[in-house]
All heavy atoms as TSV, in Angstrom:
chain	resi	resn	atom	element	x	y	z
A	1	MET	N	N	85.975	161.424	48.067
A	1	MET	CA	C	87.005	160.460	47.731
A	1	MET	C	C	87.975	160.264	48.890
A	1	MET	O	O	88.422	159.153	49.124
A	1	MET	CB	C	87.730	160.953	46.470
A	1	MET	CG	C	88.783	160.026	45.993
A	1	MET	SD	S	88.028	158.531	45.372
A	1	MET	CE	C	89.452	157.638	44.899
A	2	GLU	N	N	88.288	161.343	49.580
A	2	GLU	CA	C	89.241	161.242	50.687
A	2	GLU	C	C	88.665	160.441	51.846
A	2	GLU	O	O	89.381	159.694	52.509
A	2	GLU	CB	C	89.671	162.626	51.150
A	2	GLU	CG	C	90.364	163.447	50.093
A	2	GLU	CD	C	91.572	162.763	49.511
A	2	GLU	OE1	O	92.323	162.119	50.262
A	2	GLU	OE2	O	91.762	162.854	48.288
A	3	PHE	N	N	87.367	160.605	52.087
A	3	PHE	CA	C	86.745	159.824	53.155
A	3	PHE	C	C	86.723	158.344	52.806
A	3	PHE	O	O	86.880	157.488	53.679
A	3	PHE	CB	C	85.323	160.324	53.439
A	3	PHE	CG	C	85.289	161.650	54.126
A	3	PHE	CD1	C	84.830	162.773	53.458
A	3	PHE	CD2	C	85.736	161.781	55.421
A	3	PHE	CE1	C	84.799	163.995	54.091
A	3	PHE	CE2	C	85.721	163.000	56.065
A	3	PHE	CZ	C	85.245	164.114	55.397
A	4	THR	N	N	86.564	158.037	51.538
A	4	THR	CA	C	86.589	156.643	51.098
A	4	THR	C	C	87.969	156.042	51.325
A	4	THR	O	O	88.090	154.906	51.803
A	4	THR	CB	C	86.214	156.555	49.607
A	4	THR	OG1	O	84.956	157.181	49.409
A	4	THR	CG2	C	86.148	155.118	49.154
A	5	LYS	N	N	89.024	156.793	50.980
A	5	LYS	CA	C	90.381	156.305	51.212
A	5	LYS	C	C	90.671	156.155	52.699
A	5	LYS	O	O	91.357	155.224	53.105
A	5	LYS	CB	C	91.400	157.243	50.572
A	5	LYS	CG	C	91.418	157.138	49.075
A	5	LYS	CD	C	92.539	157.849	48.350
A	5	LYS	CE	C	93.236	158.950	48.977
A	5	LYS	NZ	N	94.220	159.635	48.133
A	6	LEU	N	N	90.142	157.045	53.515
A	6	LEU	CA	C	90.334	156.954	54.960
A	6	LEU	C	C	89.673	155.695	55.520
A	6	LEU	O	O	90.290	154.942	56.274
A	6	LEU	CB	C	89.780	158.197	55.646
A	6	LEU	CG	C	89.938	158.279	57.154
A	6	LEU	CD1	C	91.402	158.337	57.540
A	6	LEU	CD2	C	89.198	159.491	57.691
A	7	ILE	N	N	88.452	155.434	55.125
A	7	ILE	CA	C	87.734	154.247	55.593
A	7	ILE	C	C	88.400	152.975	55.071
A	7	ILE	O	O	88.548	151.990	55.798
A	7	ILE	CB	C	86.253	154.325	55.181
A	7	ILE	CG1	C	85.570	155.453	55.955
A	7	ILE	CG2	C	85.538	153.005	55.416
A	7	ILE	CD1	C	84.185	155.788	55.481
A	8	LEU	N	N	88.840	153.000	53.817
A	8	LEU	CA	C	89.514	151.843	53.246
A	8	LEU	C	C	90.842	151.577	53.958
A	8	LEU	O	O	91.190	150.422	54.229
A	8	LEU	CB	C	89.753	152.069	51.751
A	8	LEU	CG	C	90.282	150.906	50.941
A	8	LEU	CD1	C	89.290	149.755	50.948
A	8	LEU	CD2	C	90.551	151.356	49.523
A	9	GLY	N	N	91.573	152.635	54.292
A	9	GLY	CA	C	92.835	152.477	55.011
A	9	GLY	C	C	92.640	151.909	56.400
A	9	GLY	O	O	93.392	151.039	56.844
A	10	ILE	N	N	91.621	152.389	57.101
A	10	ILE	CA	C	91.318	151.855	58.430
A	10	ILE	C	C	90.922	150.381	58.324
A	10	ILE	O	O	91.329	149.555	59.141
A	10	ILE	CB	C	90.228	152.694	59.114
A	10	ILE	CG1	C	90.772	154.086	59.439
A	10	ILE	CG2	C	89.712	152.013	60.368
A	10	ILE	CD1	C	89.714	155.069	59.912
A	11	GLY	N	N	90.166	150.066	57.292
A	11	GLY	CA	C	89.790	148.663	57.072
A	11	GLY	C	C	90.993	147.780	56.803
A	11	GLY	O	O	91.091	146.666	57.326
A	12	PHE	N	N	91.933	148.263	55.981
A	12	PHE	CA	C	93.155	147.507	55.715
A	12	PHE	C	C	93.928	147.262	56.997
A	12	PHE	O	O	94.409	146.154	57.244
A	12	PHE	CB	C	94.047	148.255	54.728
A	12	PHE	CG	C	93.785	147.958	53.278
A	12	PHE	CD1	C	92.646	147.317	52.866
A	12	PHE	CD2	C	94.707	148.336	52.320
A	12	PHE	CE1	C	92.413	147.056	51.539
A	12	PHE	CE2	C	94.494	148.085	50.989
A	12	PHE	CZ	C	93.346	147.440	50.597
A	13	ILE	N	N	94.074	148.289	57.805
A	13	ILE	CA	C	94.825	148.149	59.050
A	13	ILE	C	C	94.160	147.123	59.959
A	13	ILE	O	O	94.833	146.260	60.529
A	13	ILE	CB	C	94.980	149.505	59.753
A	13	ILE	CG1	C	95.907	150.410	58.952
A	13	ILE	CG2	C	95.513	149.322	61.161
A	13	ILE	CD1	C	95.980	151.829	59.464
A	14	LEU	N	N	92.851	147.191	60.092
A	14	LEU	CA	C	92.143	146.249	60.967
A	14	LEU	C	C	92.250	144.812	60.460
A	14	LEU	O	O	92.524	143.891	61.235
A	14	LEU	CB	C	90.682	146.656	61.100
A	14	LEU	CG	C	90.402	147.929	61.879
A	14	LEU	CD1	C	88.922	148.264	61.832
A	14	LEU	CD2	C	90.875	147.790	63.308
A	15	VAL	N	N	92.055	144.624	59.172
A	15	VAL	CA	C	92.088	143.261	58.613
A	15	VAL	C	C	93.479	142.650	58.718
A	15	VAL	O	O	93.637	141.512	59.170
A	15	VAL	CB	C	91.594	143.275	57.149
A	15	VAL	CG1	C	91.919	141.967	56.452
A	15	VAL	CG2	C	90.109	143.543	57.093
A	16	PHE	N	N	94.505	143.410	58.337
A	16	PHE	CA	C	95.842	142.837	58.363
A	16	PHE	C	C	96.403	142.729	59.776
A	16	PHE	O	O	97.233	141.862	60.043
A	16	PHE	CB	C	96.774	143.612	57.439
A	16	PHE	CG	C	96.541	143.278	55.988
A	16	PHE	CD1	C	95.828	144.123	55.163
A	16	PHE	CD2	C	97.016	142.095	55.467
A	16	PHE	CE1	C	95.603	143.804	53.847
A	16	PHE	CE2	C	96.790	141.755	54.149
A	16	PHE	CZ	C	96.076	142.620	53.328
A	17	ALA	N	N	95.952	143.574	60.690
A	17	ALA	CA	C	96.340	143.399	62.094
A	17	ALA	C	C	95.701	142.131	62.648
A	17	ALA	O	O	96.315	141.393	63.417
A	17	ALA	CB	C	95.936	144.614	62.912
A	18	TRP	N	N	94.452	141.866	62.264
A	18	TRP	CA	C	93.775	140.639	62.694
A	18	TRP	C	C	94.501	139.415	62.139
A	18	TRP	O	O	94.711	138.427	62.853
A	18	TRP	CB	C	92.324	140.662	62.233
A	18	TRP	CG	C	91.582	139.417	62.565
A	18	TRP	CD1	C	91.206	138.974	63.794
A	18	TRP	CD2	C	91.135	138.434	61.634
A	18	TRP	NE1	N	90.547	137.782	63.681
A	18	TRP	CE2	C	90.488	137.432	62.368
A	18	TRP	CE3	C	91.206	138.320	60.249
A	18	TRP	CZ2	C	89.931	136.325	61.761
A	18	TRP	CZ3	C	90.647	137.219	59.651
A	18	TRP	CH2	C	90.021	136.234	60.407
A	19	ILE	N	N	94.927	139.480	60.874
A	19	ILE	CA	C	95.690	138.376	60.284
A	19	ILE	C	C	97.009	138.185	61.018
A	19	ILE	O	O	97.433	137.059	61.280
A	19	ILE	CB	C	95.917	138.623	58.778
A	19	ILE	CG1	C	94.598	138.493	58.031
A	19	ILE	CG2	C	96.948	137.667	58.216
A	19	ILE	CD1	C	94.674	138.908	56.579
A	20	LEU	N	N	97.672	139.298	61.374
A	20	LEU	CA	C	98.943	139.219	62.102
A	20	LEU	C	C	98.756	138.556	63.459
A	20	LEU	O	O	99.531	137.678	63.837
A	20	LEU	CB	C	99.528	140.614	62.268
A	20	LEU	CG	C	100.854	140.720	63.005
A	20	LEU	CD1	C	101.945	140.054	62.195
A	20	LEU	CD2	C	101.189	142.165	63.262
A	21	VAL	N	N	97.724	138.931	64.175
A	21	VAL	CA	C	97.467	138.336	65.493
A	21	VAL	C	C	97.104	136.866	65.354
A	21	VAL	O	O	97.573	136.027	66.119
A	21	VAL	CB	C	96.347	139.119	66.218
A	21	VAL	CG1	C	95.861	138.382	67.447
A	21	VAL	CG2	C	96.833	140.507	66.586
A	22	ARG	N	N	96.296	136.548	64.361
A	22	ARG	CA	C	95.888	135.156	64.153
A	22	ARG	C	C	97.083	134.270	63.798
A	22	ARG	O	O	97.205	133.150	64.292
A	22	ARG	CB	C	94.846	135.104	63.047
A	22	ARG	CG	C	94.129	133.806	62.993
A	22	ARG	CD	C	92.977	133.894	62.033
A	22	ARG	NE	N	93.019	132.698	61.223
A	22	ARG	CZ	C	92.690	132.616	59.969
A	22	ARG	NH1	N	92.273	133.666	59.333
A	22	ARG	NH2	N	92.748	131.497	59.331
A	23	ASN	N	N	97.971	134.784	62.961
A	23	ASN	CA	C	99.145	133.997	62.577
A	23	ASN	C	C	100.183	133.932	63.689
A	23	ASN	O	O	100.970	132.995	63.742
A	23	ASN	CB	C	99.789	134.568	61.313
A	23	ASN	CG	C	98.988	134.256	60.085
A	23	ASN	OD1	O	98.203	133.325	60.063
A	23	ASN	ND2	N	99.174	135.046	59.050
A	24	SER	N	N	100.209	134.924	64.564
A	24	SER	CA	C	101.205	134.896	65.635
A	24	SER	C	C	100.925	133.786	66.642
A	24	SER	O	O	101.842	133.270	67.255
A	24	SER	CB	C	101.255	136.242	66.339
A	24	SER	OG	O	100.066	136.475	67.056
A	25	ARG	N	N	99.671	133.441	66.796
A	25	ARG	CA	C	99.340	132.326	67.695
A	25	ARG	C	C	99.830	131.006	67.127
A	25	ARG	O	O	100.188	130.098	67.855
A	25	ARG	CB	C	97.826	132.241	67.891
A	25	ARG	CG	C	97.277	133.369	68.672
A	25	ARG	CD	C	95.815	133.159	68.935
A	25	ARG	NE	N	95.200	134.444	69.220
A	25	ARG	CZ	C	93.946	134.726	69.018
A	25	ARG	NH1	N	93.150	133.810	68.508
A	25	ARG	NH2	N	93.468	135.903	69.307
A	26	ARG	N	N	99.838	130.905	65.812
A	26	ARG	CA	C	100.204	129.664	65.172
A	26	ARG	C	C	101.703	129.444	65.078
A	26	ARG	O	O	102.207	128.381	65.401
A	26	ARG	CB	C	99.640	129.647	63.748
A	26	ARG	CG	C	98.570	128.631	63.576
A	26	ARG	CD	C	98.205	128.535	62.148
A	26	ARG	NE	N	97.007	129.357	61.960
A	26	ARG	CZ	C	96.499	129.696	60.821
A	26	ARG	NH1	N	97.091	129.314	59.725
A	26	ARG	NH2	N	95.425	130.401	60.746
A	27	SER	N	N	102.419	130.469	64.630
A	27	SER	CA	C	103.825	130.215	64.298
A	27	SER	C	C	104.795	131.174	64.979
A	27	SER	O	O	105.949	131.227	64.599
A	27	SER	CB	C	104.005	130.331	62.781
A	27	SER	OG	O	103.646	131.621	62.355
A	28	GLY	N	N	104.359	131.924	65.936
A	28	GLY	CA	C	105.231	132.870	66.605
A	28	GLY	C	C	105.115	134.251	65.982
A	28	GLY	O	O	104.906	134.403	64.787
A	29	PHE	N	N	105.251	135.258	66.805
A	29	PHE	CA	C	105.024	136.633	66.367
A	29	PHE	C	C	106.054	137.079	65.342
A	29	PHE	O	O	105.712	137.705	64.330
A	29	PHE	CB	C	105.037	137.574	67.574
A	29	PHE	CG	C	104.778	139.007	67.214
A	29	PHE	CD1	C	103.508	139.416	66.883
A	29	PHE	CD2	C	105.815	139.919	67.190
A	29	PHE	CE1	C	103.254	140.725	66.544
A	29	PHE	CE2	C	105.583	141.235	66.847
A	29	PHE	CZ	C	104.291	141.637	66.528
A	30	LEU	N	N	107.315	136.790	65.553
A	30	LEU	CA	C	108.366	137.257	64.660
A	30	LEU	C	C	108.236	136.642	63.269
A	30	LEU	O	O	108.432	137.322	62.258
A	30	LEU	CB	C	109.733	136.941	65.257
A	30	LEU	CG	C	110.911	137.664	64.645
A	30	LEU	CD1	C	110.727	139.166	64.781
A	30	LEU	CD2	C	112.184	137.257	65.344
A	31	HIS	N	N	107.886	135.392	63.189
A	31	HIS	CA	C	107.717	134.733	61.891
A	31	HIS	C	C	106.560	135.333	61.122
A	31	HIS	O	O	106.650	135.571	59.917
A	31	HIS	CB	C	107.503	133.231	62.092
A	31	HIS	CG	C	107.342	132.487	60.807
A	31	HIS	ND1	N	106.116	132.233	60.254
A	31	HIS	CD2	C	108.256	131.958	59.960
A	31	HIS	CE1	C	106.270	131.576	59.132
A	31	HIS	NE2	N	107.566	131.392	58.930
A	32	SER	N	N	105.462	135.595	61.786
A	32	SER	CA	C	104.301	136.148	61.094
A	32	SER	C	C	104.484	137.618	60.752
A	32	SER	O	O	103.876	138.123	59.815
A	32	SER	CB	C	103.044	135.961	61.938
A	32	SER	OG	O	103.153	136.690	63.138
A	33	LEU	N	N	105.339	138.314	61.491
A	33	LEU	CA	C	105.585	139.722	61.200
A	33	LEU	C	C	106.311	139.895	59.873
A	33	LEU	O	O	106.070	140.849	59.141
A	33	LEU	CB	C	106.409	140.349	62.324
A	33	LEU	CG	C	106.733	141.835	62.186
A	33	LEU	CD1	C	105.457	142.650	62.250
A	33	LEU	CD2	C	107.673	142.266	63.280
A	34	PHE	N	N	107.176	138.982	59.537
A	34	PHE	CA	C	107.966	139.109	58.330
A	34	PHE	C	C	107.321	138.490	57.101
A	34	PHE	O	O	107.971	138.327	56.082
A	34	PHE	CB	C	109.363	138.527	58.560
A	34	PHE	CG	C	110.178	139.364	59.502
A	34	PHE	CD1	C	110.586	138.851	60.708
A	34	PHE	CD2	C	110.493	140.663	59.179
A	34	PHE	CE1	C	111.321	139.624	61.582
A	34	PHE	CE2	C	111.232	141.445	60.044
A	34	PHE	CZ	C	111.643	140.923	61.253
A	35	ARG	N	N	106.056	138.166	57.192
A	35	ARG	CA	C	105.347	137.717	56.001
A	35	ARG	C	C	105.084	138.925	55.128
A	35	ARG	O	O	104.594	139.944	55.580
A	35	ARG	CB	C	104.053	137.034	56.385
A	35	ARG	CG	C	104.302	135.739	57.127
A	35	ARG	CD	C	103.062	135.016	57.391
A	35	ARG	NE	N	102.354	134.829	56.110
A	35	ARG	CZ	C	101.196	134.245	56.025
A	35	ARG	NH1	N	100.596	133.813	57.086
A	35	ARG	NH2	N	100.612	134.102	54.855
A	36	ILE	N	N	105.402	138.824	53.883
A	36	ILE	CA	C	105.375	139.974	52.985
A	36	ILE	C	C	103.962	140.512	52.782
A	36	ILE	O	O	103.768	141.730	52.694
A	36	ILE	CB	C	106.065	139.636	51.643
A	36	ILE	CG1	C	106.301	140.879	50.802
A	36	ILE	CG2	C	105.263	138.624	50.860
A	36	ILE	CD1	C	107.330	141.796	51.347
A	37	ASP	N	N	102.972	139.648	52.731
A	37	ASP	CA	C	101.610	140.143	52.511
A	37	ASP	C	C	101.096	140.922	53.715
A	37	ASP	O	O	100.400	141.930	53.552
A	37	ASP	CB	C	100.669	139.001	52.163
A	37	ASP	CG	C	100.651	137.899	53.201
A	37	ASP	OD1	O	101.577	137.854	54.033
A	37	ASP	OD2	O	99.719	137.080	53.186
A	38	THR	N	N	101.459	140.512	54.909
A	38	THR	CA	C	101.038	141.236	56.101
A	38	THR	C	C	101.698	142.604	56.173
A	38	THR	O	O	101.050	143.608	56.468
A	38	THR	CB	C	101.381	140.421	57.359
A	38	THR	OG1	O	100.836	139.115	57.233
A	38	THR	CG2	C	100.816	141.063	58.596
A	39	ILE	N	N	102.977	142.650	55.854
A	39	ILE	CA	C	103.704	143.919	55.887
A	39	ILE	C	C	103.148	144.877	54.838
A	39	ILE	O	O	102.915	146.056	55.110
A	39	ILE	CB	C	105.207	143.685	55.673
A	39	ILE	CG1	C	105.780	142.940	56.869
A	39	ILE	CG2	C	105.937	144.995	55.476
A	39	ILE	CD1	C	107.199	142.484	56.676
A	40	LEU	N	N	102.916	144.390	53.629
A	40	LEU	CA	C	102.388	145.248	52.573
A	40	LEU	C	C	100.973	145.721	52.874
A	40	LEU	O	O	100.614	146.871	52.576
A	40	LEU	CB	C	102.427	144.517	51.231
A	40	LEU	CG	C	103.804	144.293	50.630
A	40	LEU	CD1	C	103.703	143.504	49.337
A	40	LEU	CD2	C	104.491	145.617	50.384
A	41	GLY	N	N	100.159	144.878	53.446
A	41	GLY	CA	C	98.801	145.274	53.805
A	41	GLY	C	C	98.772	146.350	54.872
A	41	GLY	O	O	98.012	147.326	54.772
A	42	LEU	N	N	99.586	146.179	55.893
A	42	LEU	CA	C	99.657	147.200	56.942
A	42	LEU	C	C	100.242	148.504	56.411
A	42	LEU	O	O	99.757	149.591	56.748
A	42	LEU	CB	C	100.485	146.690	58.116
A	42	LEU	CG	C	99.807	145.642	58.991
A	42	LEU	CD1	C	100.797	145.077	60.000
A	42	LEU	CD2	C	98.611	146.218	59.704
A	43	ALA	N	N	101.250	148.410	55.563
A	43	ALA	CA	C	101.850	149.622	54.985
A	43	ALA	C	C	100.855	150.355	54.089
A	43	ALA	O	O	100.779	151.591	54.112
A	43	ALA	CB	C	103.101	149.259	54.204
A	44	ALA	N	N	100.088	149.614	53.322
A	44	ALA	CA	C	99.086	150.237	52.461
A	44	ALA	C	C	98.010	150.935	53.296
A	44	ALA	O	O	97.571	152.041	52.974
A	44	ALA	CB	C	98.444	149.194	51.549
A	45	GLY	N	N	97.596	150.307	54.379
A	45	GLY	CA	C	96.602	150.920	55.257
A	45	GLY	C	C	97.109	152.187	55.911
A	45	GLY	O	O	96.411	153.202	55.956
A	46	VAL	N	N	98.341	152.145	56.386
A	46	VAL	CA	C	98.924	153.328	57.022
A	46	VAL	C	C	99.092	154.449	55.998
A	46	VAL	O	O	98.807	155.615	56.277
A	46	VAL	CB	C	100.268	152.977	57.694
A	46	VAL	CG1	C	101.017	154.218	58.129
A	46	VAL	CG2	C	100.025	152.064	58.880
A	47	TYR	N	N	99.515	154.106	54.788
A	47	TYR	CA	C	99.664	155.118	53.743
A	47	TYR	C	C	98.327	155.767	53.405
A	47	TYR	O	O	98.238	156.993	53.265
A	47	TYR	CB	C	100.286	154.507	52.492
A	47	TYR	CG	C	100.284	155.462	51.326
A	47	TYR	CD1	C	101.185	156.514	51.278
A	47	TYR	CD2	C	99.369	155.328	50.289
A	47	TYR	CE1	C	101.177	157.408	50.224
A	47	TYR	CE2	C	99.352	156.222	49.240
A	47	TYR	CZ	C	100.253	157.256	49.209
A	47	TYR	OH	O	100.233	158.140	48.162
A	48	LEU	N	N	97.294	154.963	53.242
A	48	LEU	CA	C	95.984	155.517	52.910
A	48	LEU	C	C	95.461	156.423	54.012
A	48	LEU	O	O	94.914	157.492	53.744
A	48	LEU	CB	C	94.986	154.389	52.630
A	48	LEU	CG	C	95.133	153.675	51.305
A	48	LEU	CD1	C	94.199	152.473	51.250
A	48	LEU	CD2	C	94.843	154.607	50.157
A	49	VAL	N	N	95.624	156.011	55.259
A	49	VAL	CA	C	95.149	156.826	56.365
A	49	VAL	C	C	95.940	158.137	56.451
A	49	VAL	O	O	95.351	159.208	56.583
A	49	VAL	CB	C	95.224	156.046	57.692
A	49	VAL	CG1	C	95.007	156.948	58.876
A	49	VAL	CG2	C	94.201	154.921	57.701
A	50	CYS	N	N	97.253	158.055	56.341
A	50	CYS	CA	C	98.080	159.270	56.450
A	50	CYS	C	C	97.829	160.223	55.295
A	50	CYS	O	O	97.685	161.435	55.512
A	50	CYS	CB	C	99.558	158.898	56.511
A	50	CYS	SG	S	100.018	158.086	58.029
A	51	SER	N	N	97.768	159.720	54.076
A	51	SER	CA	C	97.589	160.603	52.927
A	51	SER	C	C	96.203	161.234	52.906
A	51	SER	O	O	96.062	162.421	52.595
A	51	SER	CB	C	97.849	159.861	51.626
A	51	SER	OG	O	96.891	158.850	51.430
A	52	SER	N	N	95.174	160.487	53.260
A	52	SER	CA	C	93.833	161.071	53.266
A	52	SER	C	C	93.650	162.048	54.417
A	52	SER	O	O	92.993	163.070	54.265
A	52	SER	CB	C	92.764	159.969	53.307
A	52	SER	OG	O	92.882	159.216	54.492
A	53	THR	N	N	94.255	161.760	55.579
A	53	THR	CA	C	94.173	162.692	56.702
A	53	THR	C	C	94.891	163.994	56.376
A	53	THR	O	O	94.366	165.080	56.630
A	53	THR	CB	C	94.785	162.056	57.962
A	53	THR	OG1	O	94.109	160.846	58.244
A	53	THR	CG2	C	94.660	162.992	59.159
A	54	TYR	N	N	96.050	163.906	55.763
A	54	TYR	CA	C	96.790	165.103	55.365
A	54	TYR	C	C	95.987	165.920	54.350
A	54	TYR	O	O	95.912	167.139	54.429
A	54	TYR	CB	C	98.146	164.727	54.787
A	54	TYR	CG	C	98.905	165.905	54.248
A	54	TYR	CD1	C	99.517	166.799	55.112
A	54	TYR	CD2	C	98.994	166.141	52.880
A	54	TYR	CE1	C	100.201	167.902	54.634
A	54	TYR	CE2	C	99.675	167.240	52.397
A	54	TYR	CZ	C	100.279	168.108	53.285
A	54	TYR	OH	O	100.960	169.194	52.793
A	55	SER	N	N	95.390	165.233	53.394
A	55	SER	CA	C	94.617	165.920	52.363
A	55	SER	C	C	93.379	166.593	52.956
A	55	SER	O	O	93.013	167.690	52.540
A	55	SER	CB	C	94.213	164.924	51.279
A	55	SER	OG	O	93.483	165.566	50.279
A	56	LEU	N	N	92.743	165.942	53.898
A	56	LEU	CA	C	91.558	166.529	54.530
A	56	LEU	C	C	91.919	167.724	55.406
A	56	LEU	O	O	91.197	168.722	55.454
A	56	LEU	CB	C	90.815	165.490	55.357
A	56	LEU	CG	C	90.037	164.447	54.560
A	56	LEU	CD1	C	89.539	163.346	55.483
A	56	LEU	CD2	C	88.885	165.089	53.832
A	57	LEU	N	N	93.050	167.655	56.098
A	57	LEU	CA	C	93.445	168.750	56.979
A	57	LEU	C	C	94.058	169.911	56.213
A	57	LEU	O	O	93.980	171.055	56.665
A	57	LEU	CB	C	94.427	168.237	58.034
A	57	LEU	CG	C	93.846	167.269	59.056
A	57	LEU	CD1	C	94.939	166.774	59.986
A	57	LEU	CD2	C	92.714	167.894	59.834
A	58	ALA	N	N	94.677	169.656	55.059
A	58	ALA	CA	C	95.326	170.706	54.291
A	58	ALA	C	C	94.333	171.564	53.529
A	58	ALA	O	O	94.616	172.713	53.210
A	58	ALA	CB	C	96.331	170.100	53.320
A	59	SER	N	N	93.172	171.036	53.252
A	59	SER	CA	C	92.203	171.819	52.467
A	59	SER	C	C	91.287	172.659	53.314
A	59	SER	O	O	91.244	172.687	54.460
A	59	SER	CB	C	91.364	170.895	51.595
A	59	SER	OG	O	90.654	169.984	52.387
């Protein structure tokens, strides 16, 4: 289960970083950074990666 969360978190980070880069070309980096869906997606990815890494290393 932890490996699944780790892979899913890495996937979230990659997808939402790609969306951030794609939107920054269109409307400027600062405007696209403050889009709520991009921020939540990146935060969810970072949380999944950190929590699964901690769980894997603690056991």
